[in-house]
C-alpha positions as CSV (number, residue, x, y, z in Angstrom):
1,M,-20.2,-5.1,-12.8
2,Y,-18.9,-8.7,-12.5
3,A,-20.6,-11.0,-10.4
4,R,-18.4,-12.1,-6.9
5,T,-17.9,-15.1,-5.7
6,A,-17.1,-15.2,-2.0
7,T,-14.0,-16.7,-1.0
8,A,-11.2,-16.0,1.7
9,F,-9.3,-14.2,-0.6
10,V,-10.3,-10.1,-1.3
11,A,-9.8,-9.2,-5.3
12,A,-11.3,-6.9,-8.6
13,V,-11.8,-7.4,-12.3
14,L,-11.8,-4.5,-14.6
15,L,-8.4,-4.3,-17.0
16,G,-7.2,-1.2,-18.2
17,V,-3.5,0.8,-18.3
18,G,-3.2,4.4,-19.0
19,A,-2.3,7.5,-18.0
20,L,-4.7,10.5,-17.8
21,P,-4.1,14.4,-17.6
22,I,-3.2,16.6,-14.2
23,S,-6.2,17.4,-13.3
24,T,-6.1,21.2,-12.1
25,A,-8.6,20.5,-9.4
26,D,-5.5,18.7,-7.9
27,A,-3.9,22.0,-7.0
28,Q,-6.5,23.8,-6.2
29,T,-7.3,24.5,-2.2
30,T,-10.7,23.8,-0.8
31,A,-12.2,23.1,2.4
32,D,-10.0,20.3,4.9
33,A,-11.2,17.1,5.9
34,Q,-13.0,17.6,9.3
35,T,-13.2,15.5,12.4
36,T,-16.1,13.2,12.6
37,G,-16.8,10.8,15.5
38,T,-15.3,7.2,15.1
39,S,-17.1,4.5,13.6
40,T,-17.1,0.8,13.4
41,V,-14.2,-0.1,11.6
42,T,-14.8,-3.9,9.6
43,G,-11.8,-6.3,9.9
44,L,-9.5,-6.7,6.4
45,R,-9.8,-10.6,5.8
46,A,-13.3,-10.7,4.5
47,G,-13.7,-9.9,1.1
48,S,-14.3,-11.4,-2.5
49,A,-12.2,-13.1,-5.4
50,R,-12.5,-13.5,-9.2
51,T,-11.1,-16.1,-11.4
52,P,-7.8,-14.3,-12.1
53,V,-6.1,-14.3,-15.7
54,T,-2.8,-15.6,-15.7
55,E,-0.2,-14.2,-18.3
56,P,3.8,-14.4,-18.1
57,L,6.1,-13.0,-15.9
58,N,7.8,-9.8,-17.3
59,P,11.5,-10.3,-17.3
60,A,12.1,-6.8,-16.3
61,A,10.4,-8.1,-12.8
62,S,13.7,-8.9,-11.4
63,A,15.1,-5.5,-11.8
64,L,12.3,-4.4,-9.1
65,S,13.6,-2.7,-6.0
66,T,12.0,-3.3,-2.8
67,V,11.3,-0.8,0.0
68,P,14.2,-0.2,2.7
69,V,13.9,-2.3,5.7
70,V,13.4,-0.7,8.6
71,S,15.6,-1.5,11.6
72,A,13.5,-2.7,14.0
73,A,13.8,-1.4,17.9
74,T,13.5,-4.4,20.8
75,T,10.9,-7.1,19.2
76,A,9.3,-10.2,20.7
77,S,11.8,-13.2,20.7
78,A,12.3,-14.8,17.1
79,A,10.0,-17.7,17.1
80,S,11.9,-20.7,16.1
81,T,10.6,-22.6,13.5
82,M,11.7,-25.3,11.3
83,P,12.8,-23.9,7.6
84,V,10.2,-24.4,5.2
85,T,11.5,-25.8,1.8
86,P,10.1,-24.3,-1.2
87,A,8.4,-28.3,-1.1
88,D,6.5,-27.6,2.0
89,A,5.1,-24.2,1.5
90,V,1.8,-24.5,1.3
91,A,-0.3,-23.1,4.2
92,P,-2.5,-26.0,6.1
93,A,-5.9,-26.5,4.7
94,D,-7.3,-25.5,8.2
95,A,-5.4,-21.9,8.6
96,V,-7.2,-18.5,8.1
97,A,-5.5,-17.0,4.7
98,P,-3.5,-13.7,5.3
99,V,-4.8,-10.9,3.3
100,V,-2.6,-10.0,0.2
101,F,-2.0,-6.2,-0.8
102,A,-0.2,-5.3,-3.9
103,H,2.6,-3.6,-2.9
104,R,2.8,-0.9,-5.1
105,G,-0.1,-2.5,-7.4
106,A,1.0,-5.5,-8.7
107,S,4.6,-4.5,-9.4
108,A,6.4,-7.2,-10.4
109,Y,4.9,-7.0,-13.6
110,A,4.0,-3.4,-14.1
111,P,6.0,-0.5,-13.5
112,E,5.2,0.0,-9.5
113,N,2.7,2.8,-8.5
114,T,1.5,3.2,-12.3
115,L,-1.7,2.9,-13.1
116,A,-0.6,-0.3,-15.3
117,A,0.5,-1.8,-12.1
118,V,-3.2,-1.3,-10.9
119,D,-4.4,-2.8,-13.3
120,K,-2.7,-5.5,-13.2
121,A,-3.4,-6.8,-9.8
122,D,-7.3,-5.8,-10.5
123,M,-6.5,-8.6,-14.0
124,L,-4.9,-11.4,-11.3
125,G,-7.8,-11.0,-9.0
126,F,-6.5,-8.5,-6.5
127,D,-8.7,-5.8,-4.3
128,W,-6.1,-4.3,-2.2
129,V,-3.4,-2.4,-3.8
130,E,-0.8,0.2,-2.3
131,N,0.9,3.0,-2.7
132,D,3.7,5.8,-1.8
133,V,1.8,9.4,-1.8
134,Q,4.0,12.7,-1.9
135,L,3.9,16.2,-2.5
136,T,5.4,18.3,-6.0
137,R,6.0,21.8,-5.2
138,D,2.8,23.3,-6.1
139,G,1.1,21.0,-3.3
140,V,0.1,18.5,-5.9
141,P,-0.2,14.5,-4.3
142,V,0.8,12.2,-6.6
143,V,2.0,8.3,-6.5
144,M,5.6,8.1,-6.2
145,H,8.1,5.6,-3.9
146,D,11.3,7.4,-3.7
147,T,11.9,11.1,-2.9
148,D,13.7,11.3,-6.3
149,L,12.5,10.9,-9.7
150,R,15.7,9.1,-10.5
151,R,15.2,5.3,-10.5
152,T,11.7,5.4,-11.9
153,T,11.2,8.1,-14.6
154,D,13.4,9.7,-17.0
155,A,13.5,12.7,-15.2
156,E,17.9,13.6,-15.5
157,E,17.1,13.1,-19.1
158,I,14.2,15.9,-19.4
159,F,15.3,18.2,-16.8
160,P,19.6,17.2,-16.9
161,D,19.9,20.6,-14.5
162,R,17.6,19.5,-11.7
163,S,19.4,18.0,-9.7
164,P,19.4,15.7,-7.6
165,W,15.3,15.6,-8.8
166,A,13.7,15.5,-5.6
167,V,9.7,14.9,-6.0
168,K,9.4,18.2,-3.6
169,D,11.3,20.4,-6.2
170,F,8.9,20.0,-9.6
171,T,5.7,20.6,-10.4
172,A,2.4,18.3,-10.8
173,A,2.9,19.6,-14.6
174,E,6.5,18.6,-14.5
175,I,6.0,16.0,-13.1
176,A,3.0,14.7,-16.1
177,R,5.3,15.2,-18.4
178,L,7.8,12.3,-17.6
179,D,8.0,8.7,-18.9
180,A,7.6,6.2,-15.3
181,G,7.7,3.2,-18.0
182,S,10.5,2.8,-20.1
183,W,12.7,1.9,-17.5
184,F,10.8,-1.4,-16.6
185,G,9.8,-2.4,-20.5
186,P,9.6,-1.1,-23.8
187,Q,5.9,-2.0,-23.4
188,F,5.6,0.1,-20.4
189,T,6.8,3.7,-22.5
190,G,4.9,6.7,-22.0
191,T,3.6,5.5,-18.5
192,R,3.0,8.8,-16.6
193,V,3.4,9.2,-12.9
194,P,-0.1,9.4,-11.7
195,T,-1.8,11.7,-9.3
196,L,-3.8,10.7,-6.2
197,T,-7.1,11.9,-7.8
198,Q,-5.9,10.0,-11.0
199,Y,-4.7,6.6,-8.8
200,L,-8.2,7.0,-7.0
201,D,-9.7,7.6,-10.2
202,R,-8.4,3.8,-11.1
203,V,-8.6,2.5,-8.1
204,E,-12.7,3.6,-7.8
205,R,-13.2,1.8,-11.5
206,N,-11.9,-1.4,-10.4
207,D,-13.1,-1.5,-7.2
208,Q,-10.5,-2.1,-5.6
209,K,-9.2,-0.9,-2.3
210,L,-6.4,0.8,-0.8
211,L,-3.8,0.8,1.6
212,L,-2.0,4.5,0.9
213,E,1.0,5.5,2.7
214,I,2.2,8.9,3.5
215,K,5.7,8.7,2.1
216,S,8.7,10.9,4.3
217,P,5.7,12.7,5.8
218,E,8.6,15.1,7.6
219,I,10.1,16.5,4.3
220,Y,6.0,17.4,3.6
221,P,4.6,20.0,5.9
222,G,0.7,19.6,5.3
223,I,0.9,16.3,3.6
224,E,-2.2,14.7,5.7
225,R,-4.0,17.3,5.7
226,E,-4.2,17.8,1.7
227,T,-4.1,13.6,1.2
228,L,-7.0,14.0,3.4
229,R,-8.5,16.8,1.6
230,V,-8.1,14.9,-2.0
231,L,-9.3,11.6,-0.9
232,R,-12.5,13.9,0.9
233,R,-13.1,15.8,-2.7
234,K,-12.9,11.6,-4.5
235,G,-16.0,10.5,-2.1
236,W,-13.2,8.1,-0.8
237,L,-13.8,9.3,3.4
238,D,-17.9,8.9,2.7
239,R,-18.9,5.8,4.9
240,A,-18.5,2.9,2.7
241,H,-14.8,3.7,1.6
242,V,-13.8,4.3,5.3
243,R,-15.4,1.2,7.0
244,N,-14.3,-0.7,4.6
245,R,-11.9,0.2,1.5
246,L,-9.3,2.6,2.8
247,V,-6.5,1.9,5.3
248,V,-3.7,5.1,5.9
249,Q,-0.5,4.1,6.8
250,S,3.3,5.6,7.3
251,F,6.9,5.1,8.8
252,G,5.7,8.5,11.1
253,A,4.3,7.9,14.1
254,D,3.4,11.9,14.4
255,S,2.0,11.2,10.8
256,V,-0.3,8.5,11.4
257,K,-1.5,10.9,14.5
258,R,-2.2,14.0,12.6
259,V,-4.3,11.5,10.2
260,H,-6.3,9.9,13.3
261,Q,-6.5,13.8,14.6
262,Q,-8.0,15.0,11.6
263,R,-10.2,12.4,10.6
264,P,-10.6,9.7,13.7
265,D,-13.0,7.7,11.9
266,V,-10.2,6.3,9.1
267,T,-8.1,3.1,9.9
268,T,-4.7,3.6,9.9
269,G,-1.6,1.6,10.4
270,F,2.4,2.2,11.9
271,L,5.2,0.6,9.2
272,G,7.2,-0.6,11.6
273,T,8.3,-3.0,14.4
274,P,7.6,-0.6,18.0
275,P,9.1,-2.4,20.8
276,V,6.8,-4.4,22.8
277,A,6.6,-2.5,25.9
278,D,5.9,0.7,23.7
279,L,2.9,-1.0,21.7
280,P,0.1,0.0,24.0
281,S,0.6,4.1,23.2
282,Y,0.7,3.2,19.4
283,A,-2.6,1.5,20.1
284,A,-4.2,5.0,21.2
285,F,-4.2,6.5,17.5
286,T,-3.7,3.3,15.0
287,D,-5.3,0.1,14.1
288,Q,-1.9,-1.3,12.5
289,I,1.3,-2.0,13.3
290,N,2.6,-2.9,9.9
291,P,6.1,-4.6,10.3
292,S,8.9,-5.7,8.0
293,F,9.6,-9.7,7.7
294,T,12.6,-9.4,8.6
295,S,11.5,-8.3,12.1
296,V,8.6,-10.3,12.7
297,S,8.1,-13.4,14.8
298,A,4.7,-15.4,15.8
299,D,5.6,-13.6,19.5
300,Y,5.6,-10.3,18.4
301,V,2.1,-10.6,16.5
302,E,0.8,-12.4,19.7
303,A,2.0,-9.4,21.5
304,V,0.3,-7.0,19.1
305,H,-3.2,-8.9,18.7
306,A,-2.9,-8.8,22.9
307,L,-4.0,-5.2,22.1
308,K,-7.2,-3.4,20.7
309,G,-6.5,-0.7,18.5
310,A,-8.2,2.9,18.2
311,H,-11.3,1.7,16.8
312,G,-11.5,-0.8,19.7
313,K,-11.0,-3.8,17.6
314,V,-8.1,-6.3,18.0
315,L,-4.9,-4.6,16.4
316,R,-4.1,-6.0,13.2
317,V,-0.2,-6.8,11.1
318,N,0.3,-6.5,7.6
319,T,4.1,-7.7,7.2
320,W,6.2,-6.9,4.1
321,T,7.9,-7.6,1.1
322,V,7.1,-11.0,0.8
323,D,7.8,-12.4,-2.6
324,D,8.4,-16.1,-2.0
325,A,6.1,-18.6,-1.4
326,T,8.7,-20.0,2.0
327,N,8.3,-16.6,3.2
328,A,4.5,-16.3,2.9
329,V,4.1,-19.6,4.4
330,R,6.3,-18.5,7.6
331,A,4.5,-15.1,7.6
332,A,1.1,-16.8,6.9
333,G,2.6,-19.3,10.3
334,F,3.7,-16.2,12.4
335,G,-0.4,-15.6,12.6
336,V,-0.3,-12.5,10.4
337,D,-3.6,-10.9,9.6
338,G,-2.1,-9.3,6.0
339,I,0.9,-9.7,3.6
340,I,1.9,-7.0,1.8
341,T,3.8,-8.2,-2.3
342,N,5.3,-7.0,-4.6
343,R,4.5,-10.9,-6.2
344,P,0.4,-10.8,-4.9
345,D,-0.1,-14.7,-7.0
346,V,3.1,-16.0,-5.7
347,V,1.8,-15.5,-2.1
348,R,-1.8,-16.4,-2.8
349,E,-0.6,-19.4,-4.0
350,A,1.3,-20.4,-1.4
351,T,-1.5,-19.2,1.5
352,G,-4.2,-20.1,0.2
């Protein structure tokens, strides 16, 4: 392992790009994760950093699509802040830097949600990576953002008669045949869609941490239980991982509740901007309220921080998706605890 230097940021190192074969163990049914007593969950600011390796930006980064913005219901009044110019986009020296999460990996520089993106985040010096989990037709959790395969794979070419190419309509073996890298750049040709098992193996190898999103739970009955099953089988539900290296989030409040009910020790997050009046009800089953940047304000962050979450700690706020220095400084000024970004190096430079 590499030596670590304590700083305000979180990070990890080990470079490696590639894909692994689908494990047949992914499709096996094993015992469900058992509910355990609630344990203390540490905060997410503390961490360490290693010196990152920098490379030129990938020209294909501009093709990256961002997560759709969730419309907020009633939010706290927008903070009245003066516009920040790029020249001013540097956080105050005494500010506590937000944790930086590499959104779908370092997805401005490598194909999103692939092992290449995990490794790029690692090479840049970031511990926390975010991903999206869905289920195949045969019940295998795979890492993919869109609910169909068209944008980030060659599914239309390989399976021309399988419209609308929904993830849920393909087996894990079929998805393993797809090229998930060429759309981003020719140097990533042959990159595969990882199973959750493969993804966890890579994050573990890199000594990274995981912000796992359960994607579209309404179309995947039982996805929470199956995701937890894989996490448990790969050792990610032991005390060390649960306390320091894992957060499970979703846009579906009921999905977050199910995770909390099945594994009350796991840190959870709700993606969205609930009305301030409703925040106490969310605090009963989640530890984080993670709103879009377009819907967050200093007043809203203050309202969230006024409450304690499911583990008796102050509710945390991680906002998304912020890719430029100006808005990174604005988000940090709102008092958010974390920033989810496709360009983690840009956010670190602006807020650190």
